[in-house]
C-alpha positions as CSV (number, residue, x, y, z in Angstrom):
1,M,1.7,-13.3,19.1
2,D,4.8,-14.0,17.1
3,I,6.0,-12.3,14.1
4,A,4.5,-15.0,11.8
5,Q,1.0,-14.6,13.4
6,F,1.5,-10.9,12.8
7,Y,2.3,-11.3,9.2
8,Q,-0.4,-13.7,8.6
9,A,-2.7,-11.3,10.4
10,C,-1.7,-8.7,7.7
11,N,-2.1,-10.9,4.9
12,P,-5.2,-10.8,2.8
13,S,-5.5,-14.3,2.0
14,P,-8.2,-16.4,3.7
15,L,-7.5,-16.5,7.5
16,K,-7.7,-19.6,9.8
17,F,-7.9,-18.9,13.4
18,A,-7.0,-21.9,15.6
19,N,-8.1,-19.6,18.6
20,P,-11.2,-17.1,17.7
21,Q,-9.5,-14.7,20.2
22,D,-6.7,-14.3,17.5
23,Q,-9.2,-12.6,15.0
24,K,-8.8,-9.4,17.0
25,Y,-5.3,-9.2,15.6
26,Y,-6.4,-9.0,12.0
27,I,-5.2,-6.0,10.1
28,D,-6.9,-5.1,6.8
29,F,-4.1,-3.2,5.0
30,S,-5.0,-5.2,1.7
31,S,-6.5,-2.5,-0.3
32,V,-3.7,-0.1,0.1
33,R,-0.6,-1.9,0.3
34,G,-0.9,-3.5,-3.1
35,G,1.3,-6.6,-2.2
36,H,4.3,-4.4,-1.4
37,A,5.9,-5.6,1.9
38,R,7.9,-2.2,2.4
39,Q,4.6,-0.5,2.3
40,L,2.8,-2.7,4.7
41,L,5.8,-2.6,7.3
42,M,5.7,1.3,7.1
43,L,1.9,1.2,7.8
44,I,2.3,-1.1,10.6
45,A,5.3,0.9,12.1
46,R,3.3,4.3,12.0
47,C,0.5,2.4,13.7
48,L,2.9,1.1,16.4
49,E,4.2,4.7,16.9
50,R,0.8,6.1,17.8
51,Y,-1.3,3.1,19.2
52,D,-1.0,-0.2,21.0
53,P,-2.4,-3.3,19.3
54,P,-4.8,-4.4,18.4
55,F,-5.3,-1.5,16.1
56,S,-8.8,0.0,15.7
57,R,-10.3,0.9,12.3
58,D,-9.9,4.6,13.1
59,C,-6.1,4.2,13.7
60,I,-5.7,2.4,10.4
61,E,-7.9,4.9,8.4
62,D,-6.0,7.6,10.1
63,I,-2.5,6.2,9.1
64,I,-3.6,5.5,5.5
65,W,-5.0,9.1,5.3
66,L,-1.7,10.5,6.5
67,R,0.3,8.5,4.1
68,R,-2.0,9.3,1.2
69,N,-1.4,12.8,2.1
70,E,2.3,12.6,1.9
71,L,2.3,10.8,-1.3
72,T,-0.1,13.1,-2.8
73,L,1.8,16.3,-1.7
74,A,5.0,14.8,-3.2
75,I,3.6,14.5,-6.6
76,T,4.4,17.2,-9.3
77,E,2.0,18.1,-12.5
78,D,4.2,16.1,-14.9
79,E,4.1,12.9,-12.2
80,W,0.1,13.3,-12.3
81,I,0.1,13.0,-16.2
82,Y,2.2,9.9,-15.8
83,L,0.2,8.3,-13.2
84,R,-2.9,9.0,-15.2
85,E,-1.2,7.2,-18.2
86,V,-0.2,4.1,-16.0
87,A,-3.8,3.9,-14.5
88,Q,-5.0,3.6,-18.0
89,H,-2.5,1.6,-19.9
90,K,-0.9,-0.3,-17.2
91,S,2.4,0.2,-18.8
92,L,5.1,2.5,-18.0
93,R,7.6,3.8,-20.8
94,G,10.7,5.6,-20.5
95,E,13.6,5.0,-18.1
96,E,13.2,8.5,-16.2
97,K,9.6,7.8,-15.8
98,Y,10.3,4.6,-14.6
99,Q,13.0,5.7,-12.1
100,I,10.9,8.5,-10.5
101,L,7.4,6.5,-10.3
102,I,8.9,3.3,-8.8
103,R,11.7,5.0,-6.6
104,D,8.9,7.3,-5.0
105,M,6.4,4.3,-4.7
106,F,3.9,6.2,-6.7
107,V,3.8,3.1,-9.0
108,F,4.1,-0.4,-8.3
109,E,5.5,-3.1,-10.9
110,Y,3.7,-6.5,-10.7
111,R,5.0,-9.8,-12.4
112,D,3.5,-13.2,-12.9
113,S,4.0,-16.1,-15.4
114,Q,2.3,-13.8,-18.1
115,G,4.8,-11.1,-17.8
116,S,5.0,-7.8,-15.9
117,W,2.7,-4.6,-15.8
118,F,2.5,-1.5,-13.6
119,D,-0.4,0.1,-11.7
120,I,-0.6,3.1,-9.5
121,N,0.1,2.8,-5.8
122,P,-3.5,1.7,-4.4
123,M,-3.2,4.4,-1.8
124,L,-3.4,7.2,-4.5
125,A,-6.3,5.4,-6.3
126,E,-8.7,7.7,-4.2
127,A,-6.3,10.6,-4.1
128,A,-7.3,13.9,-5.5
129,E,-4.8,15.7,-7.8
130,S,-3.4,18.7,-6.2
């Protein structure tokens, strides 16, 4: 499988498999990557460090749990407050908050023809505050 096929297998858009055998390479990271290519590549790299493709659901869930745990441990009390605000209002005010939350990948900025908005990293959606 070449890199284009690999990327297509990780893309949540409707997949068309010319060869039904290729479906075994499908990796569903869509619920946790938030459209962020860097996060997707990080998850894939971690899977590759531990397992040979095709990756099992257990592998993917293990890698997602590890990354969610790392993110959660790095969040301060003040940042949890900011994250709750972003989750509720889909906005982010203040340069310091912006720099911290975006840099550490706790929040993603999304843009379309209507403008931009923010939301928490999908990996943190199920995370418990520590």
